[in-house]
N, C-alpha and C positions, 0 to 999 in steps of 0.2 A: 744674578741680580745684585747690584751694589746697593746697600741700604745706606743712605746719606742723610745728613742733618744740615738744615740751612741756619746759618748764624748771621745776625745783623738785622734782618727782616725790614729792610727799607724797600725803596723802589726797585733797586736791582735784584734783590732777593726774589721779589714778586715776579719780575720778568723772567728770571731763570726758572722759578717753579712752573710758570705757565708753559715753559718750553719742555719741562721734564714730566711732570705728573700726568699719567695716563697716556704719554706719547712714547716714552722710551721703554725698550724691553731690557735695557742694561743697567738703568739706574732709577731709583725712586727715593723720594724724600719721605722719611718715616718720622722725623722729629724736627724740632726747631728750638732756637733760643734767641732771646733779645733781653736786654735789661728791662724793657717795657713789658709788663705783664699783659697789657691791653693788646700789644703786637703779638705776643706769643699766642694769646687765645684767638685773636682774628686769623692769624696765618694757619694755626692748626685747624680751625673750622673750615676755612677756605680750601685747604689742600688735604684735608683728612689726615692729619699727622698728630703725633702726641707732642708734648712740649716738655722742656726741662726748666727748672727754676734757677739752675746755675750752669755756667759754661763747664765747670769742673765735674759736675755730675754727668753732663752730656758726653764729655770725651772719655768717661769711664764706663759708659754703657756699652756692653759687649754686643748688642744688636746693631750698633752703628759702625759701618766699615769706613765712612769717609765724612769729612766736613766740607761744606761749601761756605767759604768766608767772604761776606760782602760788608764787612765792618770798616770803621774808619781806618785810613792808611796807617796811622800810629799804632794800631792794634794788630796789624797783619803779622808781624814777626812774633809777638807774644802768643797770639792764638795758634799760629802755625807750629811753633816749637812745642807748645803744650799738646797739640794733637798728635804730632809725630812722636813724641815721647810717650804717648799712650797708644801707639800702633795704628793710628788712623791715616788714611790717605787724605790728601788735602787738595782742594781747588781753591786758590786764593787769587783775588783780583789784583790787577796791577795798581800800584807798585807792589812787588812782593814784599818789600821792606823799605824803610826810609833811611837805613844806615847800612853801609857795605858789611860791616861785621855781623849784623843780624842776618843779612842775606846769605853770608858765607856759612853761619851756623845752621840755617835752615837747609841749605844744600847739603851740608855734611851729614846732618841728622836723617835726611831722606835716603841717604845712600846705605844706611844701616840694614 
């Protein structure tokens, strides 16, 4: 079972969580993060997860295997790179990056 964390917590995070929680035998969402404390609390109650107060603490959590990124496009590269550098698997929405060099760095990091 892959333990994942949902990052962003907007409409699409909710749609993905509805498709995963209690339905998949391979992945479950165990934590979440958003800058909005209200969104963190609401998501964690709805999907029975815990939440983190910062993205940096979330990606350092050894119980989390992967992150599901549904953040603004401009943050995809930054969040993906940080997650990969902390040994996490990453599901990132398109576009994976807004700059070619960021996408290349993301690709090279995932090959490690």
